[in-house]
TIGU-589623 format. One record per residue (C-alpha): residue in one letter; residue number from 1; x, y, z. Coordinates in steps of 0.5 Angstrom, whole numbers, plus 500, padded with zeros to 3 digits. Layout:
! residues N
+------+-----+-----+-----+-----+
| code | pos |   u |   v |   w |
+------+-----+-----+-----+-----+
|    A | NUM |   X |   Y |   Z |
...
+------+-----+-----+-----+-----+
***
This chain:
! residues 274
+------+-----+-----+-----+-----+
| code | pos |   u |   v |   w |
+------+-----+-----+-----+-----+
|    M |   1 | 217 | 089 | 840 |
|    R |   2 | 218 | 084 | 846 |
|    G |   3 | 211 | 082 | 849 |
|    A |   4 | 207 | 086 | 843 |
|    S |   5 | 201 | 083 | 838 |
|    V |   6 | 203 | 084 | 831 |
|    L |   7 | 198 | 083 | 824 |
|    I |   8 | 202 | 084 | 818 |
|    T |   9 | 199 | 083 | 811 |
|    G |  10 | 201 | 080 | 805 |
|    A |  11 | 205 | 075 | 810 |
|    A |  12 | 206 | 069 | 806 |
|    G |  13 | 212 | 071 | 803 |
|    G |  14 | 217 | 076 | 801 |
|    M |  15 | 219 | 082 | 806 |
|    G |  16 | 212 | 080 | 809 |
|    R |  17 | 214 | 074 | 812 |
|    M |  18 | 221 | 078 | 814 |
|    Y |  19 | 218 | 082 | 817 |
|    A |  20 | 215 | 077 | 821 |
|    E |  21 | 221 | 073 | 822 |
|    R |  22 | 223 | 079 | 825 |
|    A |  23 | 217 | 080 | 831 |
|    V |  24 | 218 | 073 | 832 |
|    A |  25 | 226 | 073 | 834 |
|    E |  26 | 225 | 080 | 838 |
|    H |  27 | 220 | 075 | 842 |
|    A |  28 | 213 | 079 | 841 |
|    A |  29 | 207 | 075 | 844 |
|    S |  30 | 203 | 074 | 837 |
|    V |  31 | 204 | 075 | 830 |
|    T |  32 | 199 | 074 | 825 |
|    L |  33 | 199 | 074 | 818 |
|    W |  34 | 195 | 076 | 813 |
|    D |  35 | 195 | 073 | 806 |
|    L |  36 | 191 | 071 | 800 |
|    D |  37 | 195 | 065 | 798 |
|    S |  38 | 193 | 059 | 803 |
|    A |  39 | 199 | 054 | 801 |
|    A |  40 | 205 | 059 | 802 |
|    L |  41 | 201 | 062 | 809 |
|    A |  42 | 200 | 056 | 812 |
|    R |  43 | 209 | 054 | 811 |
|    T |  44 | 210 | 060 | 813 |
|    A |  45 | 206 | 060 | 820 |
|    D |  46 | 209 | 053 | 820 |
|    A |  47 | 216 | 055 | 819 |
|    L |  48 | 215 | 061 | 824 |
|    G |  49 | 212 | 056 | 830 |
|    A |  50 | 219 | 053 | 829 |
|    I |  51 | 222 | 059 | 831 |
|    S |  52 | 219 | 062 | 836 |
|    Q |  53 | 218 | 054 | 839 |
|    G |  54 | 213 | 056 | 843 |
|    R |  55 | 214 | 063 | 845 |
|    T |  56 | 210 | 066 | 840 |
|    R |  57 | 204 | 065 | 838 |
|    I |  58 | 202 | 065 | 831 |
|    S |  59 | 196 | 065 | 827 |
|    S |  60 | 194 | 065 | 820 |
|    Y |  61 | 189 | 067 | 817 |
|    V |  62 | 187 | 067 | 809 |
|    V |  63 | 184 | 073 | 806 |
|    D |  64 | 183 | 077 | 800 |
|    V |  65 | 184 | 085 | 802 |
|    G |  66 | 182 | 087 | 796 |
|    D |  67 | 174 | 085 | 798 |
|    L |  68 | 173 | 090 | 803 |
|    G |  69 | 168 | 086 | 806 |
|    A |  70 | 172 | 080 | 808 |
|    I |  71 | 176 | 085 | 811 |
|    A |  72 | 171 | 087 | 817 |
|    K |  73 | 169 | 080 | 817 |
|    T |  74 | 177 | 077 | 819 |
|    A |  75 | 178 | 083 | 823 |
|    Q |  76 | 173 | 080 | 828 |
|    K |  77 | 176 | 074 | 827 |
|    V |  78 | 183 | 077 | 830 |
|    R |  79 | 180 | 081 | 836 |
|    R |  80 | 175 | 075 | 838 |
|    D |  81 | 182 | 070 | 837 |
|    M |  82 | 188 | 074 | 838 |
|    G |  83 | 186 | 081 | 841 |
|    N |  84 | 187 | 088 | 838 |
|    P |  85 | 194 | 088 | 835 |
|    D |  86 | 199 | 094 | 838 |
|    V |  87 | 203 | 094 | 831 |
|    L |  88 | 200 | 093 | 824 |
|    I |  89 | 204 | 094 | 818 |
|    N |  90 | 200 | 094 | 812 |
|    N |  91 | 204 | 091 | 807 |
|    A |  92 | 200 | 087 | 802 |
|    G |  93 | 200 | 091 | 795 |
|    I |  94 | 200 | 088 | 788 |
|    V |  95 | 202 | 092 | 781 |
|    R |  96 | 201 | 092 | 774 |
|    G |  97 | 205 | 095 | 769 |
|    N |  98 | 209 | 095 | 763 |
|    R |  99 | 202 | 098 | 759 |
|    Y | 100 | 200 | 105 | 758 |
|    F | 101 | 193 | 106 | 761 |
|    W | 102 | 188 | 106 | 756 |
|    S | 103 | 190 | 099 | 754 |
|    T | 104 | 188 | 096 | 760 |
|    D | 105 | 183 | 091 | 760 |
|    N | 106 | 176 | 095 | 762 |
|    G | 107 | 178 | 097 | 769 |
|    D | 108 | 181 | 090 | 770 |
|    D | 109 | 187 | 092 | 773 |
|    T | 110 | 185 | 100 | 775 |
|    R | 111 | 180 | 096 | 781 |
|    P | 112 | 183 | 090 | 784 |
|    T | 113 | 190 | 095 | 785 |
|    M | 114 | 186 | 101 | 788 |
|    Q | 115 | 183 | 097 | 792 |
|    V | 116 | 189 | 093 | 795 |
|    N | 117 | 195 | 098 | 795 |
|    A | 118 | 191 | 104 | 797 |
|    L | 119 | 183 | 102 | 800 |
|    A | 120 | 185 | 096 | 804 |
|    P | 121 | 190 | 100 | 809 |
|    M | 122 | 185 | 104 | 810 |
|    Y | 123 | 180 | 099 | 811 |
|    I | 124 | 184 | 095 | 816 |
|    T | 125 | 186 | 100 | 820 |
|    R | 126 | 179 | 103 | 821 |
|    E | 127 | 178 | 096 | 824 |
|    F | 128 | 184 | 096 | 829 |
|    L | 129 | 185 | 103 | 830 |
|    P | 130 | 180 | 104 | 836 |
|    G | 131 | 183 | 099 | 840 |
|    M | 132 | 190 | 102 | 840 |
|    I | 133 | 188 | 109 | 842 |
|    A | 134 | 183 | 106 | 847 |
|    N | 135 | 190 | 103 | 850 |
|    A | 136 | 193 | 109 | 852 |
|    Y | 137 | 199 | 106 | 856 |
|    R | 138 | 201 | 102 | 850 |
|    E | 139 | 205 | 104 | 845 |
|    A | 140 | 202 | 102 | 838 |
|    R | 141 | 205 | 103 | 831 |
|    I | 142 | 202 | 103 | 823 |
|    V | 143 | 206 | 102 | 818 |
|    N | 144 | 204 | 103 | 811 |
|    I | 145 | 208 | 100 | 805 |
|    A | 146 | 208 | 105 | 800 |
|    S | 147 | 212 | 107 | 794 |
|    A | 148 | 216 | 112 | 791 |
|    A | 149 | 212 | 111 | 785 |
|    G | 150 | 207 | 115 | 789 |
|    T | 151 | 211 | 121 | 790 |
|    L | 152 | 213 | 121 | 782 |
|    A | 153 | 210 | 120 | 776 |
|    N | 154 | 213 | 115 | 772 |
|    P | 155 | 210 | 111 | 764 |
|    R | 156 | 207 | 104 | 765 |
|    M | 157 | 205 | 105 | 771 |
|    A | 158 | 199 | 110 | 772 |
|    V | 159 | 195 | 106 | 776 |
|    Y | 160 | 200 | 104 | 781 |
|    A | 161 | 203 | 110 | 782 |
|    A | 162 | 196 | 113 | 783 |
|    S | 163 | 195 | 107 | 788 |
|    K | 164 | 201 | 109 | 793 |
|    A | 165 | 200 | 116 | 792 |
|    A | 166 | 194 | 115 | 796 |
|    L | 167 | 196 | 112 | 801 |
|    I | 168 | 202 | 116 | 802 |
|    G | 169 | 197 | 122 | 803 |
|    W | 170 | 192 | 118 | 807 |
|    S | 171 | 197 | 116 | 812 |
|    D | 172 | 201 | 122 | 813 |
|    S | 173 | 194 | 125 | 815 |
|    L | 174 | 193 | 120 | 819 |
|    R | 175 | 199 | 121 | 824 |
|    L | 176 | 197 | 129 | 823 |
|    E | 177 | 190 | 127 | 825 |
|    L | 178 | 193 | 123 | 831 |
|    E | 179 | 197 | 128 | 833 |
|    Q | 180 | 193 | 133 | 834 |
|    A | 181 | 188 | 129 | 838 |
|    D | 182 | 193 | 128 | 843 |
|    H | 183 | 194 | 120 | 841 |
|    G | 184 | 201 | 120 | 842 |
|    N | 185 | 201 | 113 | 844 |
|    V | 186 | 200 | 111 | 836 |
|    K | 187 | 205 | 113 | 831 |
|    V | 188 | 205 | 112 | 823 |
|    T | 189 | 210 | 111 | 819 |
|    T | 190 | 210 | 111 | 811 |
|    V | 191 | 215 | 108 | 807 |
|    T | 192 | 216 | 110 | 800 |
|    P | 193 | 222 | 105 | 797 |
|    S | 194 | 224 | 105 | 790 |
|    Y | 195 | 224 | 098 | 787 |
|    V | 196 | 225 | 092 | 791 |
|    S | 197 | 228 | 085 | 788 |
|    T | 198 | 222 | 080 | 792 |
|    G | 199 | 220 | 079 | 785 |
|    M | 200 | 215 | 083 | 785 |
|    F | 201 | 218 | 088 | 780 |
|    A | 202 | 222 | 083 | 776 |
|    G | 203 | 224 | 086 | 770 |
|    A | 204 | 224 | 093 | 773 |
|    R | 205 | 231 | 097 | 772 |
|    G | 206 | 233 | 102 | 778 |
|    P | 207 | 234 | 109 | 775 |
|    L | 208 | 241 | 113 | 776 |
|    L | 209 | 243 | 114 | 784 |
|    A | 210 | 236 | 108 | 785 |
|    P | 211 | 239 | 102 | 785 |
|    V | 212 | 234 | 096 | 786 |
|    L | 213 | 234 | 095 | 794 |
|    E | 214 | 235 | 088 | 798 |
|    P | 215 | 229 | 086 | 802 |
|    G | 216 | 233 | 085 | 807 |
|    Y | 217 | 236 | 091 | 807 |
|    V | 218 | 229 | 095 | 807 |
|    V | 219 | 226 | 091 | 812 |
|    D | 220 | 232 | 093 | 817 |
|    R | 221 | 231 | 100 | 815 |
|    V | 222 | 223 | 100 | 816 |
|    W | 223 | 223 | 096 | 823 |
|    R | 224 | 228 | 101 | 826 |
|    A | 225 | 224 | 106 | 824 |
|    M | 226 | 217 | 104 | 826 |
|    L | 227 | 220 | 101 | 833 |
|    A | 228 | 222 | 109 | 833 |
|    G | 229 | 217 | 112 | 831 |
|    R | 230 | 220 | 116 | 825 |
|    P | 231 | 214 | 119 | 821 |
|    L | 232 | 218 | 117 | 814 |
|    V | 233 | 222 | 113 | 810 |
|    Q | 234 | 225 | 114 | 804 |
|    L | 235 | 230 | 109 | 801 |
|    P | 236 | 235 | 110 | 797 |
|    W | 237 | 236 | 117 | 799 |
|    S | 238 | 236 | 119 | 792 |
|    V | 239 | 228 | 118 | 793 |
|    G | 240 | 228 | 125 | 797 |
|    L | 241 | 232 | 129 | 793 |
|    S | 242 | 227 | 126 | 787 |
|    R | 243 | 221 | 130 | 790 |
|    A | 244 | 226 | 136 | 792 |
|    L | 245 | 227 | 137 | 785 |
|    R | 246 | 220 | 135 | 783 |
|    G | 247 | 218 | 141 | 787 |
|    L | 248 | 224 | 146 | 785 |
|    L | 249 | 225 | 145 | 778 |
|    P | 250 | 220 | 147 | 772 |
|    T | 251 | 215 | 140 | 770 |
|    R | 252 | 219 | 140 | 763 |
|    A | 253 | 225 | 141 | 766 |
|    F | 254 | 224 | 136 | 771 |
|    D | 255 | 222 | 131 | 765 |
|    R | 256 | 229 | 132 | 761 |
|    I | 257 | 234 | 132 | 767 |
|    V | 258 | 231 | 126 | 771 |
|    G | 259 | 225 | 123 | 768 |
|    D | 260 | 230 | 122 | 761 |
|    G | 261 | 237 | 124 | 763 |
|    F | 262 | 236 | 119 | 770 |
|    G | 263 | 232 | 114 | 767 |
|    V | 264 | 227 | 114 | 771 |
|    Y | 265 | 222 | 114 | 766 |
|    R | 266 | 224 | 108 | 762 |
|    T | 267 | 225 | 104 | 769 |
|    M | 268 | 218 | 100 | 768 |
|    E | 269 | 220 | 098 | 759 |
|    R | 270 | 222 | 090 | 761 |
|    F | 271 | 218 | 090 | 766 |
|    T | 272 | 214 | 082 | 767 |
|    G | 273 | 213 | 082 | 775 |
|    R | 274 | 211 | 075 | 779 |
+------+-----+-----+-----+-----+
***
């Protein structure tokens, strides 16, 4: 990471802040932070500045990534102020859960969830990807933080699951397109973790074989995969097993064995969120 320019969305706290701390620790040239929470963002920027002691240039931008117009305007400022990033971590996300789809409020859950979780990473990447491709002699990385929910349907989180499924499909297609177009300097990593104890999924319960994950463990695994350019990170290992069983078993058998038997379909019953 030494000498790289890094941009992280959802960077004011949680795992976003931890990715930023990791970049500073490895002497990145610059770390650019995007978040909607201006107060938390300012605190994080100040803390990172103190840690870096001038070795890493820290910049922060208050931006709602659910506002697609704001993405374009802020990206223009970043290119002007900081240059094009070498590493983009699409970490920002929201979750609305513990209600059935038909009881959500007139699309007020649906629209922002799809905009933040699915559309924003596409629009943000589109802003910076041409610069990454053009700089063919420098390694570049795009990390898309999706979710195991995007690989496995789950009650009480229909829109969230849909948003993450869209993100996974786009992210892996983008990886293949870059490889096919011989832009090997840009590598894409898709991340599909189960529940992580950041507060975002407060109240959710981990099913059998998929305990709630510690943020530090997830960040470390994602970071190493990103540096190595690995295409997929599934955490824990049982996420991959569930995907395999979903393809092998008849739907009703999967519902009984994995959904009900392993408790996957009951994980959101006590969800409260942040």
